C-alpha positions in Angstrom: -8.5 25.7 -4.0 -7.4 22.4 -5.5 -6.0 20.0 -3.0 -3.0 18.0 -4.2 -1.4 15.0 -2.6 2.4 15.0 -2.7 2.8 11.3 -3.3 6.5 10.6 -3.8 6.0 8.4 -6.9 4.0 11.1 -8.6 6.5 13.8 -7.6 9.4 11.8 -9.0 8.0 9.5 -11.7 11.4 9.2 -13.3 12.7 7.6 -10.1 10.0 4.9 -9.7 12.5 2.0 -10.0 15.0 3.6 -7.6 12.2 4.3 -5.1 11.0 0.6 -5.3 14.6 -0.7 -5.0 15.3 1.5 -2.0 12.0 0.7 -0.3 12.7 -3.0 -0.5 16.5 -2.9 0.1 16.9 -0.2 2.8 14.9 -0.3 6.1 15.9 3.3 6.8 14.6 4.5 3.4 11.4 2.4 3.9 10.8 4.0 7.3 11.3 7.5 6.0 9.1 6.7 3.0 6.3 5.5 5.3 6.6 8.5 7.6 6.5 10.8 4.6 3.3 9.2 3.2 1.6 9.2 6.6 2.3 12.9 7.0 1.1 13.6 3.4 -2.2 11.8 4.1 -2.7 13.7 7.4 -2.0 17.0 5.7 -4.4 16.2 2.9 -7.1 15.3 5.4 -6.6 18.5 7.3 -6.6 20.6 4.1 -9.8 18.9 2.8 -11.6 19.7 6.0 -11.9 16.1 7.2 -9.8 17.0 10.3 -9.6 20.2 12.2 -6.4 21.6 13.7 -4.5 24.9 14.2 -2.8 26.6 11.3 0.4 26.4 13.3 0.1 22.6 13.6 -0.6 22.3 9.9 2.5 24.4 9.0 4.7 22.3 11.3 3.4 19.1 9.6 4.2 20.6 6.2 7.7 21.5 7.3 8.2 18.0 8.6 7.0 16.6 5.3 9.4 18.8 3.3 12.3 17.7 5.6 11.4 14.1 5.0 11.1 14.7 1.2 14.5 16.3 1.1 16.1 13.3 2.9 14.3 10.8 0.6 15.2 12.9 -2.5 18.9 12.9 -1.5 18.9 9.1 -0.9 17.2 8.6 -4.3 19.7 10.8 -6.2 22.7 9.2 -4.4 21.4 5.8 -5.4 20.8 6.8 -9.0 24.3 8.4 -9.2 25.8 5.1 -7.9 24.2 3.3 -10.8 25.6 5.8 -13.3 29.2 5.3 -12.1 
């Protein structure tokens, strides 16, 4: 099984500038961004075998990562839409 990190920049390369602008201009976005990446790194460590935990814990972490990603994605799309207006 190939382990894949879900780095936001790699997931949304077309939004690189928007992500940078939001990270530097919005403390809320920056906080969610940091939480997302901390979770992503933790999940990657667990999946690679560097850390052991229960399957339930891993699934909960993945759900939390997805929730954060949805929030970040919405903020990015909202920002990009405001530029197009």
